[in-house]
Biopython code that builds the backbone (N, CA, C, O; Angstrom):
import numpy as np
from Bio.PDB.StructureBuilder import StructureBuilder

atoms = [
    (1, "MET", "N", (35.319, 129.611, 93.481)),
    (1, "MET", "CA", (35.343, 128.546, 92.499)),
    (1, "MET", "C", (34.675, 127.288, 93.052)),
    (1, "MET", "O", (33.895, 126.643, 92.352)),
    (2, "LEU", "N", (34.976, 126.937, 94.301)),
    (2, "LEU", "CA", (34.386, 125.731, 94.865)),
    (2, "LEU", "C", (32.868, 125.851, 95.024)),
    (2, "LEU", "O", (32.144, 124.868, 94.871)),
    (3, "GLN", "N", (32.395, 127.054, 95.330)),
    (3, "GLN", "CA", (30.956, 127.242, 95.435)),
    (3, "GLN", "C", (30.296, 127.053, 94.070)),
    (3, "GLN", "O", (29.228, 126.449, 93.968)),
    (4, "HIS", "N", (30.928, 127.563, 93.043)),
    (4, "HIS", "CA", (30.381, 127.431, 91.697)),
    (4, "HIS", "C", (30.275, 125.961, 91.281)),
    (4, "HIS", "O", (29.335, 125.566, 90.591)),
    (5, "VAL", "N", (31.236, 125.173, 91.704)),
    (5, "VAL", "CA", (31.250, 123.758, 91.342)),
    (5, "VAL", "C", (30.295, 122.953, 92.228)),
    (5, "VAL", "O", (29.630, 122.038, 91.743)),
    (6, "SER", "N", (30.220, 123.281, 93.512)),
    (6, "SER", "CA", (29.473, 122.435, 94.445)),
    (6, "SER", "C", (27.992, 122.790, 94.574)),
    (6, "SER", "O", (27.217, 121.969, 95.066)),
    (7, "ILE", "N", (27.575, 123.978, 94.150)),
    (7, "ILE", "CA", (26.167, 124.364, 94.254)),
    (7, "ILE", "C", (25.555, 124.362, 92.862)),
    (7, "ILE", "O", (25.967, 125.150, 92.011)),
    (8, "PRO", "N", (24.575, 123.492, 92.612)),
    (8, "PRO", "CA", (23.959, 123.470, 91.284)),
    (8, "PRO", "C", (23.126, 124.725, 91.046)),
    (8, "PRO", "O", (22.448, 125.210, 91.952)),
    (9, "ASN", "N", (23.181, 125.243, 89.831)),
    (9, "ASN", "CA", (22.427, 126.440, 89.469)),
    (9, "ASN", "C", (21.015, 126.035, 89.070)),
    (9, "ASN", "O", (20.804, 125.457, 88.004)),
    (10, "SER", "N", (20.054, 126.340, 89.927)),
    (10, "SER", "CA", (18.666, 125.958, 89.640)),
    (10, "SER", "C", (17.960, 126.986, 88.773)),
    (10, "SER", "O", (16.774, 126.826, 88.488)),
    (11, "MET", "N", (18.658, 128.045, 88.341)),
    (11, "MET", "CA", (18.048, 129.042, 87.468)),
    (11, "MET", "C", (18.185, 128.681, 85.986)),
    (11, "MET", "O", (17.550, 129.300, 85.133)),
    (12, "ILE", "N", (19.004, 127.693, 85.688)),
    (12, "ILE", "CA", (19.157, 127.240, 84.309)),
    (12, "ILE", "C", (17.916, 126.436, 83.933)),
    (12, "ILE", "O", (17.491, 125.564, 84.690)),
    (13, "PRO", "N", (17.330, 126.722, 82.766)),
    (13, "PRO", "CA", (16.145, 125.948, 82.360)),
    (13, "PRO", "C", (16.449, 124.446, 82.327)),
    (13, "PRO", "O", (17.443, 124.006, 81.749)),
    (14, "GLY", "N", (15.580, 123.690, 82.951)),
    (14, "GLY", "CA", (15.759, 122.245, 83.056)),
    (14, "GLY", "C", (16.349, 121.809, 84.387)),
    (14, "GLY", "O", (16.309, 120.623, 84.716)),
    (15, "ASN", "N", (16.893, 122.737, 85.155)),
    (15, "ASN", "CA", (17.486, 122.416, 86.460)),
    (15, "ASN", "C", (16.652, 122.935, 87.623)),
    (15, "ASN", "O", (17.153, 123.038, 88.742)),
    (16, "GLU", "N", (15.393, 123.263, 87.378)),
    (16, "GLU", "CA", (14.554, 123.826, 88.435)),
    (16, "GLU", "C", (14.374, 122.861, 89.607)),
    (16, "GLU", "O", (14.155, 123.303, 90.735)),
    (17, "GLN", "N", (14.460, 121.574, 89.365)),
    (17, "GLN", "CA", (14.252, 120.589, 90.422)),
    (17, "GLN", "C", (15.419, 120.531, 91.405)),
    (17, "GLN", "O", (15.315, 119.858, 92.430)),
    (18, "PHE", "N", (16.519, 121.213, 91.124)),
    (18, "PHE", "CA", (17.693, 121.183, 91.998)),
    (18, "PHE", "C", (17.685, 122.272, 93.065)),
    (18, "PHE", "O", (18.663, 122.409, 93.800)),
    (19, "TYR", "N", (16.590, 123.063, 93.173)),
    (19, "TYR", "CA", (16.623, 124.156, 94.136)),
    (19, "TYR", "C", (16.758, 123.681, 95.582)),
    (19, "TYR", "O", (17.407, 124.385, 96.356)),
    (20, "PRO", "N", (16.194, 122.530, 96.016)),
    (20, "PRO", "CA", (16.436, 122.115, 97.405)),
    (20, "PRO", "C", (17.917, 121.793, 97.663)),
    (20, "PRO", "O", (18.444, 122.084, 98.737)),
    (21, "ILE", "N", (18.570, 121.197, 96.677)),
    (21, "ILE", "CA", (19.997, 120.899, 96.824)),
    (21, "ILE", "C", (20.800, 122.196, 96.857)),
    (21, "ILE", "O", (21.748, 122.317, 97.633)),
    (22, "SER", "N", (20.427, 123.171, 96.015)),
    (22, "SER", "CA", (21.104, 124.466, 96.011)),
    (22, "SER", "C", (20.959, 125.151, 97.361)),
    (22, "SER", "O", (21.922, 125.716, 97.879)),
    (23, "LEU", "N", (19.762, 125.103, 97.932)),
    (23, "LEU", "CA", (19.522, 125.710, 99.237)),
    (23, "LEU", "C", (20.353, 125.022, 100.315)),
    (23, "LEU", "O", (20.984, 125.690, 101.134)),
    (24, "LEU", "N", (20.357, 123.715, 100.318)),
    (24, "LEU", "CA", (21.120, 122.964, 101.308)),
    (24, "LEU", "C", (22.623, 123.223, 101.176)),
    (24, "LEU", "O", (23.304, 123.433, 102.180)),
    (25, "MET", "N", (23.134, 123.211, 99.964)),
    (25, "MET", "CA", (24.564, 123.456, 99.764)),
    (25, "MET", "C", (24.945, 124.887, 100.156)),
    (25, "MET", "O", (26.014, 125.113, 100.723)),
    (26, "GLY", "N", (24.061, 125.857, 99.852)),
    (26, "GLY", "CA", (24.319, 127.233, 100.265)),
    (26, "GLY", "C", (24.378, 127.351, 101.784)),
    (26, "GLY", "O", (25.237, 128.046, 102.326)),
    (27, "LEU", "N", (23.459, 126.666, 102.470)),
    (27, "LEU", "CA", (23.462, 126.676, 103.934)),
    (27, "LEU", "C", (24.728, 126.031, 104.495)),
    (27, "LEU", "O", (25.286, 126.500, 105.487)),
    (28, "LEU", "N", (25.174, 124.956, 103.856)),
    (28, "LEU", "CA", (26.415, 124.312, 104.304)),
    (28, "LEU", "C", (27.622, 125.231, 104.124)),
    (28, "LEU", "O", (28.502, 125.274, 104.985)),
    (29, "TRP", "N", (27.669, 125.962, 103.019)),
    (29, "TRP", "CA", (28.767, 126.902, 102.809)),
    (29, "TRP", "C", (28.727, 128.013, 103.855)),
    (29, "TRP", "O", (29.766, 128.386, 104.400)),
    (30, "ILE", "N", (27.548, 128.541, 104.137)),
    (30, "ILE", "CA", (27.426, 129.586, 105.163)),
    (30, "ILE", "C", (27.848, 129.042, 106.518)),
    (30, "ILE", "O", (28.546, 129.727, 107.265)),
    (31, "TRP", "N", (27.436, 127.822, 106.847)),
    (31, "TRP", "CA", (27.842, 127.217, 108.112)),
    (31, "TRP", "C", (29.364, 127.087, 108.168)),
    (31, "TRP", "O", (29.976, 127.359, 109.201)),
    (32, "GLY", "N", (29.967, 126.673, 107.065)),
    (32, "GLY", "CA", (31.423, 126.535, 107.023)),
    (32, "GLY", "C", (32.138, 127.863, 107.228)),
    (32, "GLY", "O", (33.119, 127.939, 107.968)),
    (33, "TYR", "N", (31.644, 128.911, 106.572)),
    (33, "TYR", "CA", (32.240, 130.234, 106.765)),
    (33, "TYR", "C", (32.090, 130.693, 108.212)),
    (33, "TYR", "O", (33.043, 131.201, 108.804)),
    (34, "CYS", "N", (30.904, 130.517, 108.784)),
    (34, "CYS", "CA", (30.682, 130.917, 110.180)),
    (34, "CYS", "C", (31.590, 130.137, 111.118)),
    (34, "CYS", "O", (32.147, 130.707, 112.056)),
    (35, "PHE", "N", (31.746, 128.840, 110.876)),
    (35, "PHE", "CA", (32.633, 128.026, 111.702)),
    (35, "PHE", "C", (34.062, 128.554, 111.639)),
    (35, "PHE", "O", (34.721, 128.687, 112.670)),
    (36, "CYS", "N", (34.543, 128.857, 110.430)),
    (36, "CYS", "CA", (35.920, 129.360, 110.282)),
    (36, "CYS", "C", (36.098, 130.702, 110.982)),
    (36, "CYS", "O", (37.124, 130.933, 111.622)),
    (37, "ILE", "N", (35.115, 131.587, 110.868)),
    (37, "ILE", "CA", (35.220, 132.902, 111.504)),
    (37, "ILE", "C", (35.258, 132.759, 113.020)),
    (37, "ILE", "O", (36.084, 133.387, 113.681)),
    (38, "VAL", "N", (34.366, 131.933, 113.577)),
    (38, "VAL", "CA", (34.338, 131.756, 115.028)),
    (38, "VAL", "C", (35.609, 131.061, 115.506)),
    (38, "VAL", "O", (36.180, 131.444, 116.527)),
    (39, "TRP", "N", (36.050, 130.053, 114.782)),
    (39, "TRP", "CA", (37.279, 129.348, 115.157)),
    (39, "TRP", "C", (38.477, 130.289, 115.116)),
    (39, "TRP", "O", (39.301, 130.290, 116.031)),
    (40, "TRP", "N", (38.577, 131.094, 114.051)),
    (40, "TRP", "CA", (39.692, 132.020, 113.917)),
    (40, "TRP", "C", (39.677, 133.051, 115.047)),
    (40, "TRP", "O", (40.715, 133.343, 115.640)),
    (41, "THR", "N", (38.495, 133.600, 115.343)),
    (41, "THR", "CA", (38.381, 134.582, 116.417)),
    (41, "THR", "C", (38.791, 133.973, 117.752)),
    (41, "THR", "O", (39.526, 134.595, 118.519)),
    (42, "TYR", "N", (38.327, 132.778, 118.027)),
    (42, "TYR", "CA", (38.666, 132.113, 119.286)),
    (42, "TYR", "C", (40.169, 131.856, 119.381)),
    (42, "TYR", "O", (40.781, 132.117, 120.417)),
    (43, "THR", "N", (40.758, 131.347, 118.310)),
    (43, "THR", "CA", (42.182, 131.012, 118.318)),
    (43, "THR", "C", (43.053, 132.256, 118.505)),
    (43, "THR", "O", (43.994, 132.243, 119.299)),
    (44, "VAL", "N", (42.743, 133.318, 117.781)),
    (44, "VAL", "CA", (43.532, 134.545, 117.902)),
    (44, "VAL", "C", (43.341, 135.171, 119.280)),
    (44, "VAL", "O", (44.295, 135.680, 119.868)),
    (45, "SER", "N", (42.114, 135.137, 119.798)),
    (45, "SER", "CA", (41.856, 135.705, 121.129)),
    (45, "SER", "C", (42.630, 134.952, 122.209)),
    (45, "SER", "O", (43.184, 135.568, 123.119)),
    (46, "ILE", "N", (42.671, 133.639, 122.113)),
    (46, "ILE", "CA", (43.433, 132.843, 123.079)),
    (46, "ILE", "C", (44.935, 133.086, 122.908)),
    (46, "ILE", "O", (45.656, 133.214, 123.897)),
    (47, "ALA", "N", (45.407, 133.149, 121.669)),
    (47, "ALA", "CA", (46.840, 133.310, 121.405)),
    (47, "ALA", "C", (47.368, 134.637, 121.939)),
    (47, "ALA", "O", (48.475, 134.693, 122.475)),
    (48, "TYR", "N", (46.586, 135.704, 121.798)),
    (48, "TYR", "CA", (47.028, 137.027, 122.244)),
    (48, "TYR", "C", (46.440, 137.430, 123.583)),
    (48, "TYR", "O", (46.602, 138.571, 124.016)),
    (49, "ASN", "N", (45.757, 136.499, 124.245)),
    (49, "ASN", "CA", (45.166, 136.735, 125.557)),
    (49, "ASN", "C", (44.263, 137.967, 125.554)),
    (49, "ASN", "O", (44.353, 138.821, 126.437)),
    (50, "LEU", "N", (43.383, 138.045, 124.535)),
    (50, "LEU", "CA", (42.450, 139.157, 124.385)),
    (50, "LEU", "C", (41.085, 138.787, 124.939)),
    (50, "LEU", "O", (40.755, 137.610, 125.088)),
    (51, "ASN", "N", (40.311, 139.797, 125.238)),
    (51, "ASN", "CA", (38.910, 139.579, 125.578)),
    (51, "ASN", "C", (38.187, 139.153, 124.302)),
    (51, "ASN", "O", (38.483, 139.674, 123.226)),
    (52, "PHE", "N", (37.263, 138.236, 124.400)),
    (52, "PHE", "CA", (36.620, 137.680, 123.202)),
    (52, "PHE", "C", (35.805, 138.704, 122.423)),
    (52, "PHE", "O", (35.562, 138.506, 121.233)),
    (53, "SER", "N", (35.379, 139.781, 123.050)),
    (53, "SER", "CA", (34.554, 140.757, 122.337)),
    (53, "SER", "C", (35.378, 141.839, 121.642)),
    (53, "SER", "O", (34.823, 142.606, 120.856)),
    (54, "ILE", "N", (36.677, 141.929, 121.903)),
    (54, "ILE", "CA", (37.492, 142.993, 121.327)),
    (54, "ILE", "C", (37.824, 142.723, 119.864)),
    (54, "ILE", "O", (37.690, 143.615, 119.027)),
    (55, "LEU", "N", (38.248, 141.529, 119.550)),
    (55, "LEU", "CA", (38.716, 141.216, 118.199)),
    (55, "LEU", "C", (37.649, 141.440, 117.126)),
    (55, "LEU", "O", (37.948, 142.075, 116.115)),
    (56, "PRO", "N", (36.415, 140.947, 117.301)),
    (56, "PRO", "CA", (35.418, 141.206, 116.257)),
    (56, "PRO", "C", (35.111, 142.689, 116.070)),
    (56, "PRO", "O", (34.819, 143.121, 114.955)),
    (57, "MET", "N", (35.174, 143.468, 117.139)),
    (57, "MET", "CA", (34.888, 144.894, 117.015)),
    (57, "MET", "C", (35.981, 145.627, 116.259)),
    (57, "MET", "O", (35.735, 146.706, 115.719)),
    (58, "ILE", "N", (37.195, 145.060, 116.207)),
    (58, "ILE", "CA", (38.307, 145.719, 115.529)),
    (58, "ILE", "C", (38.465, 145.216, 114.093)),
    (58, "ILE", "O", (38.615, 146.021, 113.174)),
    (59, "ILE", "N", (38.433, 143.915, 113.893)),
    (59, "ILE", "CA", (38.769, 143.324, 112.594)),
    (59, "ILE", "C", (37.587, 143.285, 111.621)),
    (59, "ILE", "O", (37.738, 143.691, 110.468)),
    (60, "TYR", "N", (36.440, 142.816, 112.046)),
    (60, "TYR", "CA", (35.326, 142.570, 111.130)),
    (60, "TYR", "C", (34.793, 143.811, 110.435)),
    (60, "TYR", "O", (34.408, 143.717, 109.269)),
    (61, "PRO", "N", (34.749, 144.977, 111.087)),
    (61, "PRO", "CA", (34.287, 146.160, 110.344)),
    (61, "PRO", "C", (35.141, 146.494, 109.130)),
    (61, "PRO", "O", (34.633, 147.060, 108.162)),
    (62, "PHE", "N", (36.436, 146.156, 109.159)),
    (62, "PHE", "CA", (37.270, 146.397, 107.984)),
    (62, "PHE", "C", (36.822, 145.530, 106.805)),
    (62, "PHE", "O", (36.848, 145.978, 105.658)),
    (63, "GLY", "N", (36.415, 144.303, 107.084)),
    (63, "GLY", "CA", (35.885, 143.451, 106.024)),
    (63, "GLY", "C", (34.610, 144.004, 105.431)),
    (63, "GLY", "O", (34.388, 143.911, 104.224)),
    (64, "ILE", "N", (33.773, 144.577, 106.272)),
    (64, "ILE", "CA", (32.517, 145.165, 105.792)),
    (64, "ILE", "C", (32.810, 146.397, 104.942)),
    (64, "ILE", "O", (32.155, 146.619, 103.924)),
    (65, "VAL", "N", (33.787, 147.196, 105.352)),
    (65, "VAL", "CA", (34.160, 148.377, 104.575)),
    (65, "VAL", "C", (34.683, 147.964, 103.202)),
    (65, "VAL", "O", (34.322, 148.572, 102.194)),
    (66, "LEU", "N", (35.527, 146.942, 103.154)),
    (66, "LEU", "CA", (36.045, 146.475, 101.860)),
    (66, "LEU", "C", (34.921, 145.977, 100.961)),
    (66, "LEU", "O", (34.924, 146.234, 99.757)),
    (67, "ARG", "N", (33.961, 145.266, 101.544)),
    (67, "ARG", "CA", (32.818, 144.792, 100.764)),
    (67, "ARG", "C", (32.002, 145.959, 100.228)),
    (67, "ARG", "O", (31.583, 145.943, 99.071)),
    (68, "ASP", "N", (31.771, 146.974, 101.063)),
    (68, "ASP", "CA", (30.962, 148.113, 100.641)),
    (68, "ASP", "C", (31.677, 148.958, 99.591)),
    (68, "ASP", "O", (31.033, 149.520, 98.706)),
    (69, "ILE", "N", (33.009, 149.053, 99.683)),
    (69, "ILE", "CA", (33.764, 149.776, 98.659)),
    (69, "ILE", "C", (33.604, 149.077, 97.312)),
    (69, "ILE", "O", (33.435, 149.734, 96.285)),
    (70, "LYS", "N", (33.658, 147.749, 97.316)),
    (70, "LYS", "CA", (33.466, 146.983, 96.072)),
    (70, "LYS", "C", (32.066, 147.221, 95.518)),
    (70, "LYS", "O", (31.901, 147.398, 94.311)),
    (71, "LYS", "N", (31.057, 147.228, 96.386)),
    (71, "LYS", "CA", (29.693, 147.479, 95.931)),
    (71, "LYS", "C", (29.563, 148.887, 95.344)),
    (71, "LYS", "O", (28.874, 149.076, 94.342)),
    (72, "LEU", "N", (30.216, 149.868, 95.955)),
    (72, "LEU", "CA", (30.170, 151.234, 95.452)),
    (72, "LEU", "C", (30.822, 151.318, 94.080)),
    (72, "LEU", "O", (30.294, 151.983, 93.188)),
    (73, "ASP", "N", (31.954, 150.660, 93.895)),
    (73, "ASP", "CA", (32.612, 150.647, 92.586)),
    (73, "ASP", "C", (31.720, 149.997, 91.533)),
    (73, "ASP", "O", (31.607, 150.500, 90.415)),
    (74, "ASP", "N", (31.090, 148.885, 91.887)),
    (74, "ASP", "CA", (30.180, 148.219, 90.955)),
    (74, "ASP", "C", (29.002, 149.118, 90.598)),
    (74, "ASP", "O", (28.575, 149.150, 89.444)),
    (75, "MET", "N", (28.472, 149.849, 91.580)),
    (75, "MET", "CA", (27.344, 150.750, 91.328)),
    (75, "MET", "C", (27.751, 151.875, 90.390)),
    (75, "MET", "O", (26.968, 152.276, 89.529)),
    (76, "ARG", "N", (28.967, 152.388, 90.547)),
    (76, "ARG", "CA", (29.449, 153.438, 89.637)),
    (76, "ARG", "C", (29.553, 152.926, 88.204)),
    (76, "ARG", "O", (29.210, 153.645, 87.266)),
    (77, "VAL", "N", (30.015, 151.707, 88.029)),
    (77, "VAL", "CA", (30.110, 151.120, 86.687)),
    (77, "VAL", "C", (28.709, 150.959, 86.099)),
    (77, "VAL", "O", (28.495, 151.266, 84.926)),
    (78, "VAL", "N", (27.762, 150.487, 86.892)),
    (78, "VAL", "CA", (26.391, 150.300, 86.411)),
    (78, "VAL", "C", (25.784, 151.638, 86.013)),
    (78, "VAL", "O", (25.144, 151.734, 84.966)),
    (79, "LEU", "N", (25.972, 152.669, 86.825)),
    (79, "LEU", "CA", (25.424, 153.981, 86.498)),
    (79, "LEU", "C", (26.050, 154.543, 85.231)),
    (79, "LEU", "O", (25.360, 155.177, 84.433)),
    (80, "LYS", "N", (27.350, 154.320, 85.031)),
    (80, "LYS", "CA", (28.025, 154.790, 83.825)),
    (80, "LYS", "C", (27.460, 154.094, 82.583)),
    (80, "LYS", "O", (27.166, 154.744, 81.580)),
    (81, "VAL", "N", (27.311, 152.775, 82.659)),
    (81, "VAL", "CA", (26.769, 152.022, 81.525)),
    (81, "VAL", "C", (25.326, 152.421, 81.277)),
    (81, "VAL", "O", (24.915, 152.581, 80.127)),
    (82, "PHE", "N", (24.557, 152.582, 82.337)),
    (82, "PHE", "CA", (23.149, 152.987, 82.193)),
    (82, "PHE", "C", (23.049, 154.365, 81.538)),
    (82, "PHE", "O", (22.182, 154.588, 80.693)),
    (83, "LYS", "N", (23.935, 155.288, 81.924)),
    (83, "LYS", "CA", (23.912, 156.637, 81.354)),
    (83, "LYS", "C", (24.269, 156.598, 79.871)),
    (83, "LYS", "O", (23.696, 157.344, 79.078)),
    (84, "GLU", "N", (25.217, 155.729, 79.488)),
    (84, "GLU", "CA", (25.602, 155.623, 78.085)),
    (84, "GLU", "C", (24.522, 154.965, 77.252)),
    (84, "GLU", "O", (24.281, 155.394, 76.123)),
    (85, "LYS", "N", (23.873, 153.952, 77.760)),
    (85, "LYS", "CA", (22.879, 153.208, 76.989)),
    (85, "LYS", "C", (21.534, 153.909, 76.934)),
    (85, "LYS", "O", (20.840, 153.863, 75.919)),
    (86, "CYS", "N", (21.166, 154.565, 78.046)),
    (86, "CYS", "CA", (19.857, 155.232, 78.147)),
    (86, "CYS", "C", (20.093, 156.703, 78.494)),
    (86, "CYS", "O", (19.988, 157.101, 79.655)),
    (87, "SER", "N", (20.410, 157.501, 77.480)),
    (87, "SER", "CA", (20.809, 158.885, 77.744)),
    (87, "SER", "C", (19.657, 159.760, 78.212)),
    (87, "SER", "O", (19.898, 160.794, 78.836)),
    (88, "ASP", "N", (18.427, 159.388, 77.937)),
    (88, "ASP", "CA", (17.317, 160.229, 78.356)),
    (88, "ASP", "C", (16.986, 159.926, 79.787)),
    (88, "ASP", "O", (16.071, 160.527, 80.349)),
]
sb = StructureBuilder()
sb.init_structure("model")
sb.init_model(0)
sb.init_chain("A")
sb.init_seg("    ")
for serial, (resi, resn, name, xyz) in enumerate(atoms, 1):
    if name == "N":
        sb.init_residue(resn, " ", resi, " ")
    sb.init_atom(name, np.array(xyz, "f"), 0.0, 1.0, " ", f" {name:<3s}", serial, name[0])
structure = sb.get_structure()
């Protein structure tokens, strides 16, 4: 929700001049996410006295799997709609 509010949509006709702001805001959001991920990894590694390379190898692949499962579900819906609309 915050991304939708804070990043102007430059694809809307009449808002084409906002693409530099959209790019900058997108980069700031990515920087913020990266900062949170690195901070969280560091804090948890220190709290549990883990090696810094162990936690990302265990936790982050689960996030990627969840993302890919969502993409697979979306692809199945698209293929179903495509098959219904374009039967040939």
